[in-house]
Structure formats: C-alpha cells, structure tokens
A tleap script that builds the chain and sets N, CA, C and O, in Angstrom:
source leaprc.protein.ff14SB
mol = sequence {
  NMET ALA GLY ASP ILE LEU ASP ILE GLY SER
  TYR ALA ASP ALA LEU ILE ALA TYR ARG ALA
  VAL GLN GLU ALA ASP SER SER GLU VAL SER
  PHE SER GLU ASN TYR LEU ASN ARG GLN GLY
  LEU ASN MET LEU GLU ASP SER SER ASP TYR
  ALA ILE LYS LEU LEU THR ILE ASN THR ASP
  LEU TYR PRO ASP SER ALA ASN THR TRP ASP
  SER LEU ALA PHE ALA TYR GLN ARG VAL GLY
  ASN LYS GLN LYS ALA ILE GLU HIE PHE ARG
  ASN ALA ILE GLU ARG LEU PRO THR PHE ALA
  THR ALA LEU LYS GLY LEU MET GLU LEU GLU
  GLU CASP
}
set mol.1.N position { -23.298 37.877 -3.067 }
set mol.1.CA position { -22.872 38.499 -1.965 }
set mol.1.C position { -23.085 39.779 -1.443 }
set mol.1.O position { -23.490 39.940 -0.291 }
set mol.2.N position { -22.737 41.094 -2.536 }
set mol.2.CA position { -22.859 42.296 -2.344 }
set mol.2.C position { -24.179 42.853 -2.319 }
set mol.2.O position { -24.286 43.939 -1.749 }
set mol.3.N position { -25.276 42.303 -2.853 }
set mol.3.CA position { -26.444 42.214 -2.523 }
set mol.3.C position { -27.115 41.711 -1.111 }
set mol.3.O position { -28.193 42.123 -0.683 }
set mol.4.N position { -26.513 41.019 -0.652 }
set mol.4.CA position { -26.880 40.721 0.969 }
set mol.4.C position { -26.399 41.873 1.935 }
set mol.4.O position { -26.933 42.312 2.953 }
set mol.5.N position { -25.158 42.248 1.266 }
set mol.5.CA position { -24.570 43.243 2.501 }
set mol.5.C position { -25.678 44.452 2.091 }
set mol.5.O position { -26.565 44.714 2.903 }
set mol.6.N position { -25.621 44.998 1.133 }
set mol.6.CA position { -26.920 45.703 0.722 }
set mol.6.C position { -28.232 45.927 1.569 }
set mol.6.O position { -28.720 46.936 2.077 }
set mol.7.N position { -28.668 44.431 1.525 }
set mol.7.CA position { -29.895 44.213 1.965 }
set mol.7.C position { -29.830 44.265 3.506 }
set mol.7.O position { -30.829 44.803 3.984 }
set mol.8.N position { -28.785 43.787 4.543 }
set mol.8.CA position { -28.631 43.740 5.911 }
set mol.8.C position { -27.493 44.338 6.129 }
set mol.8.O position { -27.180 44.127 7.301 }
set mol.9.N position { -26.523 45.135 5.464 }
set mol.9.CA position { -25.443 45.694 6.210 }
set mol.9.C position { -25.057 46.950 5.784 }
set mol.9.O position { -25.558 47.030 4.662 }
set mol.10.N position { -24.385 48.119 6.039 }
set mol.10.CA position { -24.122 49.124 5.891 }
set mol.10.C position { -24.187 49.649 4.427 }
set mol.10.O position { -23.924 48.725 3.657 }
set mol.11.N position { -24.437 50.775 3.803 }
set mol.11.CA position { -24.367 51.014 2.464 }
set mol.11.C position { -22.827 51.440 2.076 }
set mol.11.O position { -22.591 51.747 0.908 }
set mol.12.N position { -22.013 51.453 2.843 }
set mol.12.CA position { -20.366 51.851 2.714 }
set mol.12.C position { -20.202 50.583 2.406 }
set mol.12.O position { -19.846 50.347 1.252 }
set mol.13.N position { -20.368 49.694 3.137 }
set mol.13.CA position { -19.822 47.981 3.448 }
set mol.13.C position { -20.083 47.482 1.578 }
set mol.13.O position { -19.278 47.124 0.717 }
set mol.14.N position { -21.757 47.705 1.556 }
set mol.14.CA position { -22.150 47.069 0.421 }
set mol.14.C position { -21.184 47.745 -0.959 }
set mol.14.O position { -20.719 47.083 -1.886 }
set mol.15.N position { -21.059 49.281 -0.752 }
set mol.15.CA position { -20.521 49.600 -2.057 }
set mol.15.C position { -19.037 49.131 -2.376 }
set mol.15.O position { -18.544 48.916 -3.483 }
set mol.16.N position { -18.298 49.001 -0.794 }
set mol.16.CA position { -16.882 48.384 -0.944 }
set mol.16.C position { -16.930 46.893 -1.726 }
set mol.16.O position { -16.049 46.579 -2.525 }
set mol.17.N position { -18.090 45.991 -1.394 }
set mol.17.CA position { -18.419 44.954 -2.054 }
set mol.17.C position { -18.318 45.101 -3.682 }
set mol.17.O position { -17.413 44.759 -4.443 }
set mol.18.N position { -19.540 45.716 -3.931 }
set mol.18.CA position { -19.936 46.061 -5.438 }
set mol.18.C position { -18.588 46.342 -5.896 }
set mol.18.O position { -18.143 45.677 -6.832 }
set mol.19.N position { -17.830 47.314 -5.311 }
set mol.19.CA position { -16.476 47.802 -6.255 }
set mol.19.C position { -15.607 46.536 -6.120 }
set mol.19.O position { -15.322 46.079 -7.227 }
set mol.20.N position { -15.210 45.988 -5.304 }
set mol.20.CA position { -14.478 44.799 -5.306 }
set mol.20.C position { -15.001 43.710 -6.316 }
set mol.20.O position { -14.174 43.246 -7.101 }
set mol.21.N position { -16.081 43.337 -6.357 }
set mol.21.CA position { -16.540 42.377 -7.711 }
set mol.21.C position { -16.415 43.205 -8.700 }
set mol.21.O position { -16.058 42.471 -9.622 }
set mol.22.N position { -16.499 44.553 -9.212 }
set mol.22.CA position { -16.520 45.033 -10.365 }
set mol.22.C position { -14.803 45.276 -10.679 }
set mol.22.O position { -14.652 45.115 -11.890 }
set mol.23.N position { -13.824 45.518 -10.191 }
set mol.23.CA position { -12.642 45.301 -10.175 }
set mol.23.C position { -12.240 44.075 -10.303 }
set mol.23.O position { -11.283 43.924 -11.063 }
set mol.24.N position { -12.653 43.174 -9.816 }
set mol.24.CA position { -12.131 41.642 -10.114 }
set mol.24.C position { -12.569 41.039 -11.341 }
set mol.24.O position { -11.921 40.102 -11.807 }
set mol.25.N position { -13.634 41.487 -11.937 }
set mol.25.CA position { -14.150 40.858 -13.007 }
set mol.25.C position { -15.055 41.974 -13.680 }
set mol.25.O position { -16.251 42.055 -13.399 }
set mol.26.N position { -14.506 42.738 -14.484 }
set mol.26.CA position { -15.462 44.103 -14.866 }
set mol.26.C position { -16.129 43.733 -16.202 }
set mol.26.O position { -16.434 44.571 -17.051 }
set mol.27.N position { -16.365 42.176 -16.337 }
set mol.27.CA position { -17.002 41.506 -17.494 }
set mol.27.C position { -18.317 40.975 -17.033 }
set mol.27.O position { -19.218 40.481 -17.710 }
set mol.28.N position { -18.238 41.212 -15.503 }
set mol.28.CA position { -19.368 40.312 -14.972 }
set mol.28.C position { -20.826 40.880 -15.003 }
set mol.28.O position { -21.168 41.878 -14.368 }
set mol.29.N position { -21.578 40.202 -15.739 }
set mol.29.CA position { -23.073 41.111 -16.330 }
set mol.29.C position { -23.835 41.657 -15.283 }
set mol.29.O position { -24.549 42.653 -15.393 }
set mol.30.N position { -23.603 40.706 -13.836 }
set mol.30.CA position { -24.774 41.086 -13.086 }
set mol.30.C position { -24.320 42.281 -12.448 }
set mol.30.O position { -25.051 42.659 -11.533 }
set mol.31.N position { -23.119 43.110 -12.728 }
set mol.31.CA position { -22.596 44.278 -11.887 }
set mol.31.C position { -22.271 45.146 -12.957 }
set mol.31.O position { -21.373 45.979 -12.840 }
set mol.32.N position { -23.061 44.987 -14.183 }
set mol.32.CA position { -23.074 46.163 -15.068 }
set mol.32.C position { -24.023 47.230 -14.554 }
set mol.32.O position { -24.835 47.049 -13.647 }
set mol.33.N position { -23.829 48.439 -15.269 }
set mol.33.CA position { -24.519 49.487 -15.335 }
set mol.33.C position { -26.061 49.125 -15.526 }
set mol.33.O position { -26.874 49.366 -14.634 }
set mol.34.N position { -26.418 48.534 -16.739 }
set mol.34.CA position { -27.618 48.004 -17.162 }
set mol.34.C position { -28.270 47.257 -16.250 }
set mol.34.O position { -29.428 47.472 -15.893 }
set mol.35.N position { -27.487 46.274 -15.806 }
set mol.35.CA position { -28.007 45.319 -15.077 }
set mol.35.C position { -28.558 45.577 -13.808 }
set mol.35.O position { -29.542 44.971 -13.383 }
set mol.36.N position { -27.741 46.774 -12.961 }
set mol.36.CA position { -28.037 47.106 -11.969 }
set mol.36.C position { -29.431 48.276 -11.780 }
set mol.36.O position { -30.316 48.439 -10.940 }
set mol.37.N position { -29.019 48.948 -13.101 }
set mol.37.CA position { -30.263 49.570 -13.262 }
set mol.37.C position { -31.762 48.920 -13.406 }
set mol.37.O position { -32.664 49.333 -12.677 }
set mol.38.N position { -31.967 48.014 -14.253 }
set mol.38.CA position { -32.809 47.092 -14.373 }
set mol.38.C position { -33.259 46.410 -13.284 }
set mol.38.O position { -34.468 46.237 -13.126 }
set mol.39.N position { -32.413 45.981 -12.475 }
set mol.39.CA position { -32.920 45.243 -11.300 }
set mol.39.C position { -33.318 46.109 -10.315 }
set mol.39.O position { -34.234 45.671 -9.619 }
set mol.40.N position { -32.812 47.473 -9.974 }
set mol.40.CA position { -33.193 48.353 -9.239 }
set mol.40.C position { -34.685 48.839 -9.593 }
set mol.40.O position { -35.534 48.904 -8.704 }
set mol.41.N position { -34.972 49.180 -10.939 }
set mol.41.CA position { -36.142 49.600 -11.246 }
set mol.41.C position { -37.636 48.564 -11.190 }
set mol.41.O position { -38.845 48.796 -11.180 }
set mol.42.N position { -36.721 47.259 -11.160 }
set mol.42.CA position { -37.907 46.165 -11.228 }
set mol.42.C position { -38.172 45.938 -9.836 }
set mol.42.O position { -39.251 45.422 -9.543 }
set mol.43.N position { -37.417 46.220 -8.998 }
set mol.43.CA position { -37.519 46.239 -7.495 }
set mol.43.C position { -38.350 47.212 -7.019 }
set mol.43.O position { -38.915 47.004 -5.945 }
set mol.44.N position { -38.590 48.535 -7.782 }
set mol.44.CA position { -39.474 49.404 -6.946 }
set mol.44.C position { -40.665 49.127 -6.357 }
set mol.44.O position { -40.987 49.706 -5.319 }
set mol.45.N position { -41.501 48.159 -6.980 }
set mol.45.CA position { -43.114 47.813 -6.391 }
set mol.45.C position { -42.497 46.961 -4.982 }
set mol.45.O position { -42.866 47.184 -3.829 }
set mol.46.N position { -41.585 46.054 -5.355 }
set mol.46.CA position { -41.731 45.360 -3.778 }
set mol.46.C position { -40.726 45.789 -2.717 }
set mol.46.O position { -40.915 45.538 -1.527 }
set mol.47.N position { -39.752 46.379 -3.125 }
set mol.47.CA position { -38.862 47.154 -2.189 }
set mol.47.C position { -38.476 48.043 -2.430 }
set mol.47.O position { -37.393 47.977 -3.012 }
set mol.48.N position { -39.031 49.410 -2.180 }
set mol.48.CA position { -38.721 50.632 -3.100 }
set mol.48.C position { -37.202 51.150 -2.196 }
set mol.48.O position { -36.384 51.933 -2.680 }
set mol.49.N position { -37.081 50.536 -0.863 }
set mol.49.CA position { -35.942 51.274 -0.211 }
set mol.49.C position { -34.933 50.357 -0.906 }
set mol.49.O position { -34.246 50.956 -1.732 }
set mol.50.N position { -34.676 49.059 -0.777 }
set mol.50.CA position { -33.693 48.417 -1.495 }
set mol.50.C position { -33.470 48.607 -2.983 }
set mol.50.O position { -32.442 48.321 -3.596 }
set mol.51.N position { -34.349 49.021 -3.369 }
set mol.51.CA position { -34.227 49.777 -4.985 }
set mol.51.C position { -33.670 50.922 -5.177 }
set mol.51.O position { -32.962 51.057 -6.175 }
set mol.52.N position { -33.889 52.194 -4.117 }
set mol.52.CA position { -33.178 53.202 -3.992 }
set mol.52.C position { -31.482 52.835 -3.747 }
set mol.52.O position { -30.553 53.354 -4.365 }
set mol.53.N position { -31.372 51.742 -2.615 }
set mol.53.CA position { -30.293 51.437 -2.529 }
set mol.53.C position { -29.236 51.251 -3.504 }
set mol.53.O position { -28.165 51.814 -3.733 }
set mol.54.N position { -30.023 50.066 -4.114 }
set mol.54.CA position { -29.303 49.577 -5.656 }
set mol.54.C position { -28.904 50.749 -6.811 }
set mol.54.O position { -27.885 50.737 -7.502 }
set mol.55.N position { -29.989 51.772 -6.835 }
set mol.55.CA position { -29.963 52.480 -7.962 }
set mol.55.C position { -28.859 53.668 -7.399 }
set mol.55.O position { -28.321 54.450 -8.183 }
set mol.56.N position { -28.580 53.688 -5.777 }
set mol.56.CA position { -27.610 54.655 -5.517 }
set mol.56.C position { -26.294 53.814 -5.653 }
set mol.56.O position { -25.235 54.192 -6.154 }
set mol.57.N position { -26.508 52.911 -5.247 }
set mol.57.CA position { -24.825 51.957 -5.870 }
set mol.57.C position { -24.826 52.357 -7.181 }
set mol.57.O position { -23.812 53.038 -7.333 }
set mol.58.N position { -25.350 52.295 -8.050 }
set mol.58.CA position { -25.195 52.216 -9.480 }
set mol.58.C position { -24.676 53.509 -9.812 }
set mol.58.O position { -23.725 53.522 -10.594 }
set mol.59.N position { -25.188 54.796 -9.295 }
set mol.59.CA position { -24.806 55.653 -9.247 }
set mol.59.C position { -23.084 56.279 -8.744 }
set mol.59.O position { -22.318 57.103 -9.244 }
set mol.60.N position { -23.043 55.661 -7.892 }
set mol.60.CA position { -21.749 55.608 -7.221 }
set mol.60.C position { -20.649 54.395 -8.217 }
set mol.60.O position { -19.419 54.401 -8.264 }
set mol.61.N position { -21.245 53.807 -8.651 }
set mol.61.CA position { -20.373 52.816 -9.731 }
set mol.61.C position { -20.256 53.240 -10.614 }
set mol.61.O position { -19.177 53.038 -11.170 }
set mol.62.N position { -21.460 54.243 -11.432 }
set mol.62.CA position { -21.052 54.868 -12.628 }
set mol.62.C position { -21.435 56.211 -12.429 }
set mol.62.O position { -22.625 56.357 -12.707 }
set mol.63.N position { -20.919 57.182 -12.080 }
set mol.63.CA position { -21.040 58.474 -11.501 }
set mol.63.C position { -21.301 59.655 -12.888 }
set mol.63.O position { -21.948 60.703 -12.887 }
set mol.64.N position { -20.451 58.938 -14.098 }
set mol.64.CA position { -20.904 59.643 -15.393 }
set mol.64.C position { -22.213 59.517 -16.081 }
set mol.64.O position { -22.480 60.273 -17.015 }
set mol.65.N position { -23.101 58.545 -15.651 }
set mol.65.CA position { -23.816 57.958 -16.606 }
set mol.65.C position { -25.362 58.660 -16.478 }
set mol.65.O position { -26.056 58.257 -15.545 }
set mol.66.N position { -25.843 59.548 -17.254 }
set mol.66.CA position { -26.807 60.246 -17.031 }
set mol.66.C position { -27.972 59.376 -16.924 }
set mol.66.O position { -29.004 59.889 -16.491 }
set mol.67.N position { -27.976 58.317 -17.203 }
set mol.67.CA position { -29.219 57.190 -16.892 }
set mol.67.C position { -29.449 56.578 -15.590 }
set mol.67.O position { -30.508 56.192 -15.096 }
set mol.68.N position { -28.069 56.557 -15.046 }
set mol.68.CA position { -28.146 55.803 -13.528 }
set mol.68.C position { -28.564 57.129 -12.883 }
set mol.68.O position { -29.029 56.849 -11.778 }
set mol.69.N position { -28.601 58.474 -13.096 }
set mol.69.CA position { -28.967 59.356 -12.065 }
set mol.69.C position { -30.402 59.716 -12.444 }
set mol.69.O position { -31.167 60.214 -11.618 }
set mol.70.N position { -30.759 59.457 -13.714 }
set mol.70.CA position { -32.132 59.386 -14.199 }
set mol.70.C position { -32.954 58.412 -13.336 }
set mol.70.O position { -33.908 58.766 -12.644 }
set mol.71.N position { -32.570 57.358 -13.426 }
set mol.71.CA position { -33.304 55.976 -12.530 }
set mol.71.C position { -33.552 56.284 -11.186 }
set mol.71.O position { -34.592 56.225 -10.530 }
set mol.72.N position { -32.218 56.680 -10.844 }
set mol.72.CA position { -32.458 57.351 -9.010 }
set mol.72.C position { -33.523 58.332 -8.789 }
set mol.72.O position { -34.293 58.372 -7.830 }
set mol.73.N position { -33.467 59.134 -9.821 }
set mol.73.CA position { -34.540 60.407 -9.773 }
set mol.73.C position { -36.119 59.826 -9.749 }
set mol.73.O position { -37.023 60.214 -9.009 }
set mol.74.N position { -36.180 58.781 -10.780 }
set mol.74.CA position { -37.540 58.171 -10.813 }
set mol.74.C position { -38.100 57.440 -10.006 }
set mol.74.O position { -39.320 57.277 -9.973 }
set mol.75.N position { -36.895 56.648 -8.889 }
set mol.75.CA position { -37.375 56.153 -8.076 }
set mol.75.C position { -37.907 56.962 -6.797 }
set mol.75.O position { -38.882 56.708 -6.090 }
set mol.76.N position { -37.117 57.857 -6.720 }
set mol.76.CA position { -37.465 59.051 -5.718 }
set mol.76.C position { -38.717 59.538 -5.896 }
set mol.76.O position { -39.599 59.738 -5.061 }
set mol.77.N position { -38.703 59.734 -7.240 }
set mol.77.CA position { -40.311 60.371 -7.507 }
set mol.77.C position { -41.458 59.552 -7.379 }
set mol.77.O position { -42.584 59.905 -7.030 }
set mol.78.N position { -40.929 58.041 -7.801 }
set mol.78.CA position { -42.261 57.221 -7.287 }
set mol.78.C position { -42.652 57.142 -5.845 }
set mol.78.O position { -43.806 56.846 -5.538 }
set mol.79.N position { -41.658 57.418 -4.876 }
set mol.79.CA position { -41.962 56.951 -3.562 }
set mol.79.C position { -42.331 58.479 -3.194 }
set mol.79.O position { -42.880 58.386 -2.096 }
set mol.80.N position { -42.307 59.647 -3.515 }
set mol.80.CA position { -42.969 60.576 -3.112 }
set mol.80.C position { -41.852 61.651 -2.715 }
set mol.80.O position { -42.190 62.659 -2.096 }
set mol.81.N position { -40.649 61.453 -3.040 }
set mol.81.CA position { -39.482 62.537 -2.543 }
set mol.81.C position { -39.295 63.325 -3.608 }
set mol.81.O position { -38.535 63.023 -4.528 }
set mol.82.N position { -39.934 64.325 -3.560 }
set mol.82.CA position { -39.834 65.399 -4.953 }
set mol.82.C position { -38.457 66.107 -4.886 }
set mol.82.O position { -37.900 66.524 -5.902 }
set mol.83.N position { -37.867 66.240 -3.485 }
set mol.83.CA position { -36.633 67.151 -3.718 }
set mol.83.C position { -35.401 66.138 -3.997 }
set mol.83.O position { -34.462 66.598 -4.645 }
set mol.84.N position { -35.338 64.929 -3.601 }
set mol.84.CA position { -34.164 64.303 -4.068 }
set mol.84.C position { -34.494 63.913 -5.539 }
set mol.84.O position { -33.505 63.637 -6.218 }
set mol.85.N position { -35.900 63.828 -6.252 }
set mol.85.CA position { -36.168 63.445 -7.545 }
set mol.85.C position { -35.383 64.398 -8.372 }
set mol.85.O position { -34.508 64.152 -9.202 }
set mol.86.N position { -35.934 65.683 -7.927 }
set mol.86.CA position { -35.448 67.230 -8.685 }
set mol.86.C position { -33.874 67.261 -8.703 }
set mol.86.O position { -33.177 67.596 -9.660 }
set mol.87.N position { -33.426 66.825 -7.395 }
set mol.87.CA position { -31.726 66.808 -7.401 }
set mol.87.C position { -31.381 65.797 -8.263 }
set mol.87.O position { -30.530 66.189 -9.062 }
set mol.88.N position { -31.683 64.724 -8.409 }
set mol.88.CA position { -31.209 63.564 -9.206 }
set mol.88.C position { -31.480 63.623 -10.891 }
set mol.88.O position { -30.855 63.096 -11.810 }
set mol.89.N position { -32.404 64.292 -10.890 }
set mol.89.CA position { -32.936 64.831 -12.451 }
set mol.89.C position { -31.791 65.749 -13.077 }
set mol.89.O position { -31.141 65.602 -14.111 }
set mol.90.N position { -31.763 66.770 -12.078 }
set mol.90.CA position { -30.570 67.598 -12.973 }
set mol.90.C position { -29.131 67.097 -12.537 }
set mol.90.O position { -28.213 67.781 -12.989 }
set mol.91.N position { -28.806 66.131 -11.818 }
set mol.91.CA position { -27.744 65.418 -11.801 }
set mol.91.C position { -27.579 64.667 -13.458 }
set mol.91.O position { -26.544 64.792 -14.112 }
set mol.92.N position { -28.806 63.887 -13.959 }
set mol.92.CA position { -28.759 63.509 -14.984 }
set mol.92.C position { -28.766 64.734 -16.053 }
set mol.92.O position { -28.182 64.538 -17.119 }
set mol.93.N position { -29.176 65.547 -15.905 }
set mol.93.CA position { -29.411 66.503 -17.271 }
set mol.93.C position { -27.803 67.473 -17.176 }
set mol.93.O position { -27.347 67.986 -18.198 }
set mol.94.N position { -27.242 67.576 -16.104 }
set mol.94.CA position { -25.461 67.861 -16.172 }
set mol.94.C position { -25.124 67.154 -16.942 }
set mol.94.O position { -24.836 67.605 -18.051 }
set mol.95.N position { -25.012 65.682 -16.666 }
set mol.95.CA position { -24.388 64.755 -17.247 }
set mol.95.C position { -24.517 64.872 -18.745 }
set mol.95.O position { -23.490 64.985 -19.416 }
set mol.96.N position { -25.915 64.850 -19.421 }
set mol.96.CA position { -26.308 64.881 -20.661 }
set mol.96.C position { -27.549 65.751 -20.907 }
set mol.96.O position { -28.691 65.310 -20.776 }
set mol.97.N position { -27.304 66.835 -21.220 }
set mol.97.CA position { -28.542 67.970 -21.122 }
set mol.97.C position { -29.599 67.721 -21.824 }
set mol.97.O position { -30.687 68.238 -21.569 }
set mol.98.N position { -29.314 66.532 -23.224 }
set mol.98.CA position { -30.681 66.239 -23.948 }
set mol.98.C position { -31.307 65.094 -23.575 }
set mol.98.O position { -32.191 64.562 -24.246 }
set mol.99.N position { -30.757 64.549 -22.190 }
set mol.99.CA position { -31.765 63.515 -21.847 }
set mol.99.C position { -33.260 63.489 -21.669 }
set mol.99.O position { -33.698 63.886 -20.589 }
set mol.100.N position { -33.800 63.220 -22.267 }
set mol.100.CA position { -35.577 63.456 -22.552 }
set mol.100.C position { -36.056 63.234 -21.052 }
set mol.100.O position { -36.541 64.135 -20.367 }
set mol.101.N position { -35.869 61.970 -20.638 }
set mol.101.CA position { -36.811 61.858 -19.448 }
set mol.101.C position { -36.699 62.211 -18.367 }
set mol.101.O position { -37.606 62.301 -17.539 }
set mol.102.N position { -35.229 62.537 -18.177 }
set mol.102.CA position { -35.057 63.600 -16.994 }
set mol.102.C position { -35.226 65.153 -17.417 }
set mol.102.O position { -34.969 65.875 -16.453 }
set mol.103.N position { -35.441 65.587 -18.115 }
set mol.103.CA position { -35.804 66.765 -18.730 }
set mol.103.C position { -37.577 67.067 -18.570 }
set mol.103.O position { -38.185 68.054 -18.154 }
set mol.104.N position { -38.022 65.826 -19.069 }
set mol.104.CA position { -39.626 65.667 -18.611 }
set mol.104.C position { -39.921 65.527 -17.211 }
set mol.104.O position { -40.940 66.016 -16.722 }
set mol.105.N position { -39.042 64.858 -16.521 }
set mol.105.CA position { -39.365 64.685 -15.189 }
set mol.105.C position { -39.264 65.446 -14.342 }
set mol.105.O position { -39.960 65.377 -13.329 }
set mol.106.N position { -38.164 66.579 -14.590 }
set mol.106.CA position { -37.783 67.708 -13.872 }
set mol.106.C position { -38.824 68.744 -14.114 }
set mol.106.O position { -39.294 69.310 -13.127 }
set mol.107.N position { -39.257 69.073 -15.337 }
set mol.107.CA position { -40.567 69.791 -15.578 }
set mol.107.C position { -41.506 69.376 -15.108 }
set mol.107.O position { -42.073 70.378 -14.671 }
set mol.108.N position { -42.177 68.419 -14.854 }
set mol.108.CA position { -43.561 68.029 -14.235 }
set mol.108.C position { -43.100 68.208 -12.778 }
set mol.108.O position { -43.912 68.719 -12.007 }
set mol.109.N position { -42.164 67.928 -12.415 }
set mol.109.CA position { -41.964 68.273 -10.449 }
set mol.109.C position { -41.946 69.790 -10.321 }
set mol.109.O position { -42.464 70.432 -9.407 }
set mol.110.N position { -41.182 70.340 -11.510 }
set mol.110.CA position { -40.957 71.738 -11.071 }
set mol.110.C position { -42.353 72.526 -11.248 }
set mol.110.O position { -42.566 73.476 -10.495 }
set mol.111.N position { -43.364 72.146 -12.272 }
set mol.111.CA position { -44.905 72.376 -12.279 }
set mol.111.C position { -45.693 72.295 -11.052 }
set mol.111.O position { -46.707 72.966 -10.855 }
set mol.112.N position { -45.161 71.396 -10.181 }
set mol.112.CA position { -45.957 71.050 -8.798 }
set mol.112.C position { -45.799 72.259 -8.179 }
set mol.112.O position { -46.270 72.444 -7.057 }
savepdb mol mol.pdb
quit
C-alpha cells in the first residue's frame, strides 16, 4: 500500500504511510533499511524516478545511515544529476567519514 502511494500519490502521503507501517510493526522486513535500499537500487534500471523516490523515503526513515545517503547519491549519479549526487555523497560522509563508496563517488564527481 505504501509503495502504491509512492507510485501514484504524493511523496508526503507516501512517507506518512511508510512511517505508519514502520511504527506499527518495526520487525516488518519489507520496511527495513536494507530491504528498501536493495529495492530502490534494483529498480534503477526499470524506473529511475520511482527508485529515487524510494531511496529518498529510506533516507527520511533512516536519516542517520550513511548507506541510505550513499545509495541515493549513486542513483542520482546514474541518472546524471551531478549536483544531487555530490550533495548526497557528502551527506553520507558527514554520517560516516570513512564510507569508502561515498568518498570514491564524491572524488569521481568532483574531478569531472
């Protein structure tokens, strides 16, 4: 249901739905940080817009995770949005200064 809202509704409504499910059952695997991250990355080829929305939801649900920010940055890098990619790689590094993939991604983008 939350995924359907994300697909056809507003982002704000989808975030409310995801948070409601998360609060109702924190053990629900399909709303875990890792699951949402994998789903978002796996969807990049088929629907980059939806993938970015899902990865953004993940950063809202798990804002302290360097991995969620790194994955969102990677998605923006894949679609060619250099500024957003740099911004989110920096968000990842802010949370974990030694996060290797974020450091590498940021370095690559800043060299261009």
